[in-house]
VOPAGU-2260 file (C-alpha; in pm, 1 decimal, decimal comma):
REM VOPAGU-2260
SITE   aa  ch    i         X         Y         Z
SITE  MET   A    0   -4926,0    4932,2    3731,3
SITE  ARG   A    1   -4593,9    5123,2    3711,3
SITE  VAL   A    2   -4428,2    4856,1    3922,0
SITE  ARG   A    3   -4545,2    4579,6    3685,0
SITE  VAL   A    4   -4424,0    4771,4    3382,1
SITE  ARG   A    5   -4082,4    4821,3    3542,9
SITE  VAL   A    6   -4060,0    4452,6    3632,4
SITE  GLN   A    7   -4155,8    4357,4    3277,1
SITE  LYS   A    8   -3892,2    4591,1    3133,6
SITE  ARG   A    9   -3632,0    4451,0    3369,9
SITE  LYS   A   10   -3721,1    4097,5    3256,9
SITE  GLU   A   11   -3695,6    4196,6    2890,1
SITE  LYS   A   12   -3364,4    4368,0    2959,3
SITE  GLY   A   13   -3243,7    4057,4    3142,7
SITE  TYR   A   14   -3342,0    3831,3    2851,0
SITE  PHE   A   15   -3160,3    4062,9    2612,9
SITE  PHE   A   16   -2836,5    4046,9    2811,8
SITE  LEU   A   17   -2872,9    3668,3    2851,7
SITE  ILE   A   18   -2913,1    3616,2    2476,4
SITE  ALA   A   19   -2630,2    3860,6    2401,4
SITE  GLY   A   20   -2408,6    3680,5    2652,4
SITE  LEU   A   21   -2483,9    3340,3    2501,4
SITE  TYR   A   22   -2413,6    3473,1    2152,7
SITE  LEU   A   23   -2083,2    3621,8    2267,2
SITE  PHE   A   24   -1989,3    3295,1    2441,3
SITE  MET   A   25   -2064,9    3085,4    2132,7
SITE  SER   A   26   -1867,6    3324,0    1910,9
SITE  CYS   A   27   -1566,3    3308,0    2141,5
SITE  PHE   A   28   -1592,7    2927,9    2162,8
SITE  THR   A   29   -1603,5    2898,7    1782,6
SITE  ILE   A   30   -1294,7    3116,0    1745,4
SITE  LEU   A   31   -1118,9    2923,3    2022,1
SITE  TYR   A   32   -1205,2    2591,6    1857,8
SITE  PHE   A   33   -1066,1    2683,6    1518,5
SITE  PHE   A   34    -752,0    2861,5    1637,7
SITE  VAL   A   35    -656,4    2667,4    1949,0
SITE  PHE   A   36    -801,1    2319,5    1921,5
SITE  THR   A   37    -756,6    2305,8    1541,7
SITE  ASP   A   38    -554,7    2472,1    1270,0
SITE  SER   A   39    -856,8    2511,7    1036,5
SITE  TYR   A   40    -812,5    2497,4     660,0
SITE  THR   A   41    -511,5    2614,5     464,3
SITE  ASP   A   42    -623,5    2737,3     124,1
SITE  ASP   A   43    -467,2    2706,9    -219,6
SITE  ILE   A   44    -225,9    2425,7    -141,3
SITE  GLN   A   45     -17,5    2324,2    -440,8
SITE  PRO   A   46      55,5    1963,5    -538,0
SITE  PHE   A   47     408,0    1828,1    -516,7
SITE  SER   A   48     584,3    1869,5    -850,2
SITE  ASN   A   49     633,6    1560,2   -1066,3
SITE  LEU   A   50     741,3    1709,9   -1397,7
SITE  VAL   A   51     982,3    1570,8   -1654,9
SITE  ARG   A   52    1074,2    1771,8   -1964,7
SITE  LEU   A   53    1181,7    1621,0   -2297,1
SITE  GLU   A   54    1351,2    1837,1   -2557,7
SITE  PRO   A   55    1148,1    1903,9   -2877,5
SITE  GLY   A   56    1180,7    1610,4   -3114,7
SITE  GLU   A   57    1342,1    1389,0   -2853,8
SITE  LYS   A   58    1198,2    1042,2   -2825,1
SITE  PRO   A   59    1051,6     952,8   -2485,2
SITE  VAL   A   60    1346,7     729,5   -2403,5
SITE  LEU   A   61    1399,2     673,2   -2033,5
SITE  SER   A   62    1769,7     746,7   -2046,5
SITE  GLY   A   63    1707,4    1094,4   -2188,6
SITE  ALA   A   64    1421,1    1197,1   -1965,6
SITE  LEU   A   65    1611,3    1251,7   -1644,6
SITE  THR   A   66    1899,9    1471,4   -1751,0
SITE  SER   A   67    1801,4    1776,4   -1546,4
SITE  GLU   A   68    1607,0    1592,2   -1278,2
SITE  LYS   A   69    1869,6    1349,0   -1155,8
SITE  SER   A   70    1930,4    1522,9    -823,7
SITE  ALA   A   71    1561,7    1517,0    -741,0
SITE  PHE   A   72    1468,0    1172,5    -863,6
SITE  GLY   A   73    1784,3     957,1    -843,3
SITE  TYR   A   74    1731,8     602,5    -708,9
SITE  ASP   A   75    1911,4     277,8    -636,4
SITE  ASN   A   76    1888,6      -2,0    -893,4
SITE  PRO   A   77    1553,9    -178,6    -895,2
SITE  VAL   A   78    1571,8    -551,3    -823,9
SITE  LEU   A   79    1397,0    -784,8   -1066,2
SITE  SER   A   80    1201,6   -1086,7    -951,5
SITE  VAL   A   81    1335,1   -1425,9   -1048,5
SITE  SER   A   82    1088,1   -1669,5    -893,8
SITE  GLY   A   83     781,2   -1690,7    -671,5
SITE  LYS   A   84     953,5   -1436,8    -450,7
SITE  SER   A   85    1149,9   -1136,6    -562,0
SITE  ASN   A   86    1502,5   -1122,4    -429,4
SITE  THR   A   87    1397,7    -830,6    -210,6
SITE  GLY   A   88    1200,3   -1076,9       1,3
SITE  ILE   A   89     861,5    -942,0    -110,6
SITE  SER   A   90     614,3   -1218,8    -185,2
SITE  LYS   A   91     415,4   -1198,1    -506,9
SITE  SER   A   92     107,7   -1300,3    -308,9
SITE  GLU   A   93     118,5   -1002,3     -72,5
SITE  LYS   A   94    -209,2    -809,0     -81,9
SITE  LEU   A   95    -250,1    -433,4     -54,8
SITE  LEU   A   96    -551,1    -204,3     -69,0
SITE  PRO   A   97    -509,1      39,3    -362,6
SITE  CYS   A   98    -638,1     383,6    -265,0
SITE  GLY   A   99    -584,7     658,3    -525,0
SITE  ILE   A  100    -719,9     921,2    -283,1
SITE  PRO   A  101    -578,4    1278,2    -273,7
SITE  VAL   A  102    -430,3    1361,7      67,1
SITE  GLY   A  103    -260,9    1656,5     232,9
SITE  ILE   A  104     101,4    1603,1     336,0
SITE  TYR   A  105     280,6    1809,0     600,5
SITE  LEU   A  106     648,8    1750,9     678,2
SITE  GLU   A  107     885,3    1911,9     926,4
SITE  THR   A  108    1254,6    1920,0     844,9
SITE  LYS   A  109    1524,9    1757,8    1052,4
SITE  GLY   A  110    1652,0    2079,9    1207,4
SITE  LEU   A  111    1645,4    2379,3     972,9
SITE  LEU   A  112    1708,1    2342,9     600,4
SITE  ILE   A  113    1925,7    2613,1     442,8
SITE  ALA   A  114    1761,0    2704,7     113,9
SITE  GLU   A  115    1987,4    2989,9       6,3
SITE  ILE   A  116    2289,7    3196,3     112,3
SITE  ALA   A  117    2218,7    3569,1      75,6
SITE  GLU   A  118    2397,6    3903,6      88,2
SITE  LEU   A  119    2308,4    4178,3     335,9
SITE  ARG   A  120    2362,6    4552,0     355,6
SITE  THR   A  121    2515,1    4633,4     693,8
SITE  SER   A  122    2448,4    4933,6     917,2
SITE  LYS   A  123    2768,4    5086,3     773,1
SITE  GLY   A  124    2635,4    5054,1     417,4
SITE  MET   A  125    2864,4    4765,3     320,8
SITE  ILE   A  126    2757,1    4445,0     142,9
SITE  SER   A  127    2822,8    4136,4     355,0
SITE  SER   A  128    2750,0    3763,3     335,5
SITE  PRO   A  129    2844,7    3635,7     684,2
SITE  CYS   A  130    2774,6    3268,3     603,5
SITE  GLN   A  131    2943,0    3251,9     263,2
SITE  GLU   A  132    3191,4    2961,0     243,5
SITE  ILE   A  133    3075,2    2843,8     586,7
SITE  LEU   A  134    2726,6    2714,4     508,6
SITE  ASN   A  135    2580,0    2580,5     183,7
SITE  SER   A  136    2234,3    2541,1      31,4
SITE  GLY   A  137    2107,5    2198,4     134,4
SITE  ASP   A  138    2282,4    2196,5     473,8
SITE  TYR   A  139    2074,0    2136,8     785,8
SITE  ILE   A  140    2123,5    2337,6    1104,3
SITE  LEU   A  141    2073,0    2088,6    1387,1
SITE  GLU   A  142    2190,3    2286,6    1689,6
SITE  ALA   A  143    2285,4    2645,5    1769,2
SITE  ASP   A  144    2489,4    2716,1    2083,5
SITE  GLY   A  145    2400,4    2367,5    2206,5
SITE  CYS   A  146    2022,1    2403,1    2159,9
SITE  TYR   A  147    1832,0    2185,4    1911,0
SITE  MET   A  148    1667,8    2400,3    1644,6
SITE  GLU   A  149    1298,9    2320,1    1598,2
SITE  SER   A  150    1170,7    2627,3    1414,6
SITE  LYS   A  151    1270,4    2930,1    1210,2
SITE  GLU   A  152    1135,7    3158,6    1481,6
SITE  GLN   A  153    1359,8    2997,5    1743,5
SITE  PHE   A  154    1669,1    3053,2    1527,2
SITE  GLN   A  155    1571,4    3410,1    1438,4
SITE  LYS   A  156    1537,1    3501,1    1808,4
SITE  LEU   A  157    1880,6    3353,3    1876,1
SITE  ILE   A  158    2029,1    3563,5    1594,1
SITE  GLN   A  159    1869,5    3880,1    1734,3
SITE  LYS   A  160    1994,1    3811,7    2087,5
SITE  SER   A  161    2348,5    3740,7    1968,5
SITE  GLY   A  162    2437,4    4109,0    1949,8
SITE  GLY   A  163    2681,4    4020,4    1673,8
SITE  LYS   A  164    2867,8    3761,5    1880,9
SITE  GLU   A  165    2978,8    3432,5    1730,0
SITE  ILE   A  166    2723,3    3146,2    1727,5
SITE  GLN   A  167    2837,7    2783,7    1728,5
SITE  LEU   A  168    2635,7    2560,6    1492,6
SITE  THR   A  169    2608,0    2185,3    1454,7
SITE  ILE   A  170    2516,4    2121,9    1092,0
SITE  GLU   A  171    2467,2    1827,0     861,8
SITE  HIS   A  172    2650,5    1870,6     532,9
SITE  GLN   A  173    2604,2    1600,0     268,7
SITE  GLY   A  174    2515,6    1346,2     536,3
SITE  GLU   A  175    2802,8    1432,1     772,6
SITE  LYS   A  176    2782,2    1631,5    1097,5
SITE  LYS   A  177    3013,9    1930,0    1131,5
SITE  MET   A  178    3077,1    2210,1    1381,3
SITE  VAL   A  179    3099,3    2562,4    1235,7
SITE  ALA   A  180    3072,4    2917,0    1366,8
SITE  ILE   A  181    2890,5    3215,5    1218,3
SITE  ARG   A  182    2884,0    3580,8    1323,5
SITE  PRO   A  183    2558,1    3773,3    1252,3
SITE  VAL   A  184    2591,0    4132,9    1132,0
SITE  LEU   A  185    2393,3    4444,0    1217,1
SITE  THR   A  186    2191,1    4541,8     909,3
SITE  GLU   A  187    2078,5    4882,8     787,0
SITE  ASN   A  188    1736,3    4837,5     949,5
SITE  GLY   A  189    1893,4    4784,8    1291,9
SITE  GLU   A  190    1844,1    4405,3    1311,8
SITE  TYR   A  191    2103,6    4130,4    1339,7
SITE  LYS   A  192    2090,0    3880,7    1054,5
SITE  ALA   A  193    2296,0    3587,3     929,0
SITE  GLY   A  194    2220,1    3612,4     556,0
SITE  ILE   A  195    2056,7    3272,9     506,8
SITE  TRP   A  196    1710,6    3167,6     396,2
SITE  ILE   A  197    1588,4    2874,3     602,5
SITE  ARG   A  198    1293,2    2635,5     587,7
SITE  ASP   A  199    1146,1    2422,1     865,9
SITE  ASN   A  200     844,8    2261,9     696,8
SITE  MET   A  201     679,5    2180,5     367,0
SITE  HIS   A  202     324,9    2091,6     268,2
SITE  GLY   A  203     134,4    1996,6     -43,6
SITE  ILE   A  204    -113,2    1758,4    -205,0
SITE  GLY   A  205     -34,0    1409,8    -333,9
SITE  THR   A  206    -209,9    1076,7    -380,6
SITE  LEU   A  207    -231,6     789,4    -131,9
SITE  THR   A  208    -111,8     475,5    -310,9
SITE  TRP   A  209    -184,9     181,4     -82,8
SITE  LEU   A  210    -260,0      58,1     265,8
SITE  ASP   A  211    -147,5    -278,9     401,8
SITE  GLN   A  212    -320,9    -499,1     658,9
SITE  ASP   A  213    -104,7    -359,0     939,9
SITE  GLY   A  214    -216,4      -3,1     864,5
SITE  ASN   A  215     108,4     103,8     695,9
SITE  PHE   A  216      66,4     336,6     397,7
SITE  ALA   A  217     263,5     459,9      98,0
SITE  ALA   A  218     207,0     768,7    -117,5
SITE  LEU   A  219     355,5     963,8    -411,4
SITE  GLY   A  220     597,3     701,5    -548,3
SITE  HIS   A  221     879,5     958,2    -543,0
SITE  CYS   A  222    1048,0    1160,8    -273,7
SITE  ILE   A  223     951,1    1510,2    -163,0
SITE  SER   A  224    1243,2    1733,3    -254,0
SITE  ASP   A  225    1313,5    2090,7    -154,3
SITE  ILE   A  226    1186,5    2341,0    -408,8
SITE  ASP   A  227    1508,4    2546,5    -396,5
SITE  THR   A  228    1786,6    2289,6    -360,8
SITE  GLY   A  229    1620,7    2000,3    -547,3
SITE  ALA   A  230    1754,2    1759,5    -284,1
SITE  ARG   A  231    1543,8    1504,1     -97,9
SITE  MET   A  232    1406,7    1662,3     217,8
SITE  GLU   A  233    1538,2    1511,3     542,4
SITE  ILE   A  234    1241,9    1500,2     779,1
SITE  ASP   A  235    1200,7    1495,5    1154,6
SITE  ASN   A  236     831,4    1407,2    1145,6
SITE  GLY   A  237     521,9    1454,5     936,2
SITE  LYS   A  238     146,3    1409,9     917,4
SITE  LEU   A  239    -105,1    1296,6     659,8
SITE  TYR   A  240    -435,4    1490,1     645,1
SITE  LYS   A  241    -761,5    1480,7     458,0
SITE  ALA   A  242    -765,7    1703,1     150,7
SITE  GLU   A  243   -1049,3    1850,6     -50,2
SITE  ILE   A  244   -1000,2    1901,8    -424,0
SITE  TYR   A  245   -1212,3    2194,4    -539,1
SITE  SER   A  246   -1093,9    2239,8    -898,5
SITE  LEU   A  247    -878,5    2092,0   -1174,5
SITE  VAL   A  248    -636,9    2292,0   -1385,8
SITE  GLN   A  249    -637,9    2108,8   -1720,4
SITE  SER   A  250    -313,1    1993,7   -1874,8
SITE  LYS   A  251    -202,9    2138,9   -2208,5
SITE  GLU   A  252     108,0    2091,8   -2418,0
SITE  ASP   A  253     399,2    2247,4   -2226,6
SITE  GLU   A  254     156,8    2338,9   -1945,8
SITE  PRO   A  255      83,5    2037,0   -1723,9
SITE  GLY   A  256    -222,8    2094,7   -1508,2
SITE  SER   A  257    -269,3    2032,4   -1138,5
SITE  LEU   A  258    -513,7    1950,0    -861,8
SITE  ALA   A  259    -616,8    2260,3    -666,0
SITE  GLY   A  260    -739,9    2200,2    -314,2
SITE  THR   A  261    -720,9    2255,4      57,2
SITE  ILE   A  262    -568,8    2058,7     342,8
SITE  ASP   A  263    -785,3    2017,7     650,2
SITE  TYR   A  264    -548,0    2062,4     946,0
SITE  ARG   A  265    -809,7    2002,1    1215,3
SITE  LEU   A  266    -709,5    1740,3    1470,3
SITE  ASN   A  267    -981,4    1494,5    1367,9
SITE  SER   A  268    -869,4    1517,5    1003,5
SITE  CYS   A  269    -522,5    1378,0    1066,9
SITE  ILE   A  270    -517,3    1031,8     908,7
SITE  GLY   A  271    -163,1     918,3     974,4
SITE  THR   A  272     197,8     982,4    1069,5
SITE  VAL   A  273     468,6    1013,4     804,7
SITE  THR   A  274     784,1     834,8     918,0
SITE  ASP   A  275     998,7     827,2     602,1
SITE  ASN   A  276    1055,4    1041,9     294,4
SITE  THR   A  277    1237,9     811,8      51,8
SITE  GLU   A  278    1319,9     795,4    -317,4
SITE  GLN   A  279    1038,4     538,6    -351,4
SITE  GLY   A  280     776,1     764,9    -190,8
SITE  ILE   A  281     663,1     864,8     155,1
SITE  PHE   A  282     569,5     599,3     409,7
SITE  GLY   A  283     407,7     588,6     750,4
SITE  ASN   A  284     136,8     457,7     978,8
SITE  SER   A  285    -233,8     526,6     940,0
SITE  ASN   A  286    -492,3     570,2    1215,5
SITE  PRO   A  287    -863,1     471,5    1241,1
SITE  GLU   A  288    -963,6     800,7    1078,0
SITE  ALA   A  289    -778,7     689,9     762,6
SITE  HIS   A  290    -981,2     369,0     755,1
SITE  ARG   A  291   -1304,0     570,7     782,1
SITE  MET   A  292   -1194,4     803,2     501,0
SITE  ILE   A  293   -1095,3     515,9     270,1
SITE  PHE   A  294   -1415,1     326,2     352,5
SITE  ASN   A  295   -1632,0     631,7     275,3
SITE  GLU   A  296   -1454,8     690,8     -56,8
SITE  LEU   A  297   -1450,6     328,5    -179,0
SITE  ARG   A  298   -1753,7     152,5     -31,1
SITE  SER   A  299   -2004,5     260,1    -297,8
SITE  CYS   A  300   -1778,5     122,1    -571,4
SITE  PHE   A  301   -1732,1    -211,8    -397,5
SITE  GLN   A  302   -2075,6    -236,7    -226,2
SITE  SER   A  303   -1927,7    -290,5     120,5
SITE  ASP   A  304   -2083,6    -241,0     463,4
SITE  THR   A  305   -1766,4    -263,2     672,9
SITE  PHE   A  306   -1399,7    -182,1     624,9
SITE  GLU   A  307   -1316,9    -551,9     662,4
SITE  GLU   A  308   -1560,0    -636,1     382,8
SITE  LEU   A  309   -1411,6    -359,1     169,5
SITE  TRP   A  310   -1063,9    -500,8     226,4
SITE  GLU   A  311   -1173,3    -847,1     108,8
SITE  LYS   A  312   -1330,9    -707,2    -207,6
SITE  ALA   A  313   -1085,4    -431,9    -303,1
SITE  SER   A  314    -739,6    -549,5    -190,5
SITE  LEU   A  315    -515,6    -687,5    -465,0
SITE  LYS   A  316    -211,1    -906,8    -495,7
SITE  THR   A  317     106,0    -726,5    -598,9
SITE  ALA   A  318     293,4    -805,7    -919,8
SITE  ALA   A  319     667,2    -851,7    -947,7
SITE  SER   A  320     834,8    -653,2   -1224,2
SITE  ASP   A  321     878,6    -960,2   -1445,9
SITE  GLU   A  322     500,2   -1015,1   -1446,5
SITE  ILE   A  323     422,7    -674,4   -1598,4
SITE  GLU   A  324     363,1    -653,2   -1972,5
SITE  ASN   A  325     332,6    -379,9   -2230,7
SITE  GLY   A  326     -31,4    -313,8   -2306,2
SITE  LYS   A  327    -357,7    -222,3   -2140,2
SITE  ALA   A  328    -371,6    -129,1   -1773,0
SITE  GLN   A  329    -574,2      98,4   -1543,6
SITE  MET   A  330    -502,1     389,9   -1314,7
SITE  LEU   A  331    -709,4     431,3    -999,1
SITE  ASN   A  332    -800,4     777,5    -878,0
SITE  CYS   A  333   -1060,2     951,4    -669,7
SITE  PHE   A  334    -968,1    1316,6    -739,4
SITE  ASN   A  335   -1322,5    1420,8    -835,5
SITE  GLY   A  336   -1493,1    1262,3    -535,6
SITE  LYS   A  337   -1572,0     944,4    -726,0
SITE  TYR   A  338   -1353,1     633,4    -720,0
SITE  GLN   A  339   -1276,1     549,4   -1083,3
SITE  PHE   A  340   -1064,9     315,0   -1295,6
SITE  PHE   A  341    -915,5     498,5   -1594,6
SITE  ASP   A  342    -771,9     318,4   -1897,8
SITE  ILE   A  343    -402,3     364,2   -1967,0
SITE  GLU   A  344    -141,5     181,9   -2172,9
SITE  ILE   A  345     198,5      67,8   -2052,8
SITE  LYS   A  346     425,4     160,3   -2343,5
SITE  LYS   A  347     760,5      50,6   -2209,1
SITE  ILE   A  348     904,4    -137,0   -1911,7
SITE  SER   A  349    1253,4     -61,1   -1791,0
SITE  SER   A  350    1476,1    -261,4   -1559,0
SITE  ALA   A  351    1647,0      77,7   -1533,0
SITE  HIS   A  352    1989,3     212,6   -1472,5
SITE  LYS   A  353    2067,5     357,0   -1131,9
SITE  GLU   A  354    1941,6     706,7   -1214,3
SITE  MET   A  355    1621,2     578,8   -1375,2
SITE  GLU   A  356    1427,3     417,3   -1092,5
SITE  GLY   A  357    1092,7     578,9   -1032,8
SITE  MET   A  358    1049,8     579,9   -1409,2
SITE  ASN   A  359    1022,3     204,3   -1456,0
SITE  LEU   A  360     693,7     219,8   -1648,1
SITE  GLU   A  361     636,0     451,2   -1940,5
SITE  ILE   A  362     259,1     508,8   -1955,3
SITE  GLN   A  363       5,0     689,5   -2170,6
SITE  ILE   A  364    -350,5     792,5   -2081,9
SITE  THR   A  365    -599,0     644,9   -2330,7
SITE  ASP   A  366    -923,4     699,9   -2138,2
SITE  LYS   A  367   -1124,2     962,2   -2330,2
SITE  LYS   A  368   -1328,9    1055,7   -2023,8
SITE  LEU   A  369   -1013,5    1135,4   -1825,4
SITE  LEU   A  370    -855,6    1321,2   -2117,3
SITE  ASN   A  371   -1167,6    1535,7   -2150,6
SITE  GLN   A  372   -1162,0    1610,2   -1777,9
SITE  THR   A  373    -792,9    1670,5   -1721,4
SITE  GLY   A  374    -607,0    1673,5   -2052,4
SITE  GLY   A  375    -377,4    1404,4   -1915,6
SITE  ILE   A  376    -180,5    1342,7   -1597,5
SITE  LEU   A  377    -204,2    1624,1   -1342,9
SITE  GLN   A  378      44,0    1733,1   -1081,6
SITE  GLY   A  379     -94,4    1588,0    -759,9
SITE  MET   A  380    -171,2    1250,4    -919,9
SITE  SER   A  381     169,9    1117,1    -812,4
SITE  GLY   A  382      99,7     795,0    -625,6
SITE  SER   A  383    -207,5     691,3    -824,5
SITE  PRO   A  384    -211,8     307,2    -830,7
SITE  ILE   A  385    -155,2     124,5   -1160,9
SITE  ILE   A  386    -344,4    -204,1   -1206,8
SITE  GLN   A  387    -287,2    -474,1   -1468,7
SITE  ASP   A  388    -454,8    -814,9   -1492,9
SITE  GLY   A  389    -609,6    -776,3   -1148,1
SITE  LYS   A  390    -277,4    -703,5    -975,7
SITE  LEU   A  391    -124,1    -388,1    -831,0
SITE  VAL   A  392     183,5    -328,5   -1047,6
SITE  GLY   A  393     295,9      25,4    -973,5
SITE  ALA   A  394     216,4     391,2    -912,7
SITE  VAL   A  395     222,4     705,1   -1128,0
SITE  THR   A  396     523,7     925,9   -1052,8
SITE  HIS   A  397     583,5    1177,6   -1333,3
SITE  VAL   A  398     412,6    1367,3   -1613,2
SITE  LEU   A  399     585,1    1483,5   -1931,4
SITE  VAL   A  400     581,9    1861,5   -1969,2
SITE  ASN   A  401     557,2    1857,6   -2350,0
SITE  ASP   A  402     296,0    1577,4   -2360,7
SITE  PRO   A  403      84,6    1550,0   -2041,9
SITE  THR   A  404     -96,6    1243,5   -2179,0
SITE  ARG   A  405     225,8    1053,9   -2108,6
SITE  GLY   A  406     422,3     995,0   -1794,3
SITE  TYR   A  407     608,0     741,7   -1583,7
SITE  GLY   A  408     548,1     508,7   -1294,6
SITE  ILE   A  409     744,4     311,6   -1037,0
SITE  PHE   A  410     730,8     -67,8    -990,6
SITE  ILE   A  411     520,1    -159,7    -687,4
SITE  GLU   A  412     791,6    -402,1    -580,0
SITE  ASN   A  413    1036,5    -112,7    -559,7
SITE  MET   A  414     799,9      72,5    -327,3
SITE  LEU   A  415     775,1    -241,2    -117,8
SITE  GLU   A  416    1154,1    -253,9     -83,0
SITE  HIS   A  417    1114,1      21,0     170,8
């Protein structure tokens, strides 16, 4: 009897350790999956800014709207269509699939972007700025002592190991490569520093504008510029990810709202590669996961069973700038999980001066349902497609700070120039 009881207890003990072991294994695997095989979610990602401020009492004239934003939103002259083809070579009959879906955007800089030159207190109690008059905000550090700089951490380690010796840098200053030398100083906390703030990546939420039949995509309708320097960010590479919008911050007068959400950085949530950050928007190549995402978002609206069927039903011809008229139009967006067409009005069309491109269409939200939901255009809606008379004519790019019901858009043909 005692032997049986002992055997039974040993079995129960064995089961306990087996279950505990399995639980421990599954817990470790879950942690490993999220932190090694994926990057999990990044919370509270902000949308890319697309604000334009007009002075009180100033009319919403295009020439006056860009005074303080020229460095961030300056463009080349748009080219107007003169016949069945625009003189950019873009056919009026080209078809694109309008998307209007919020996406997460992650970009890595070309080298290291210098955001700010700073002063330091040295170990001797003196104030020093070792990079003053050598480097400038907006410069890119490409190489240090002959090594290509890929991350902030890599550069910081090099600074620490320098021991205060001179470091040779290859930088890009206003589009030109230069060789310069800096000498880190020993600070009061015993570390060597160079006195510069640097950035190696940027992320945020924007709106996917269109997809073409070759899988190329466009988003935003304006460039992504550095938050500190205001200059267009030179990129080495980038990725497009699925994003989840969990709340809307309503727009008010002098307080434009925004989309609040998360970017899903897991490997199977990457939907494309960003190849170019231009004044007309960001561009790149999608992957099959992007097709699945777009199909899932749009199929109920267009009653489609396959992506190919969706393409046939939802893709639109593009309009040249001379086909667009003042009057009723629609904005496409899927920010609340439902693909919707919202009524807007095109108030003014501009062939634009050089500094005005990206603000070719002056628009106003007229849809009461959207106004009740958002109060107007939200930050994060940049890239939302604009439709008129069954054609894709442009994309939303800016919102007015002092009247969020109004904003601006770019001609679709200017995006296609890319």
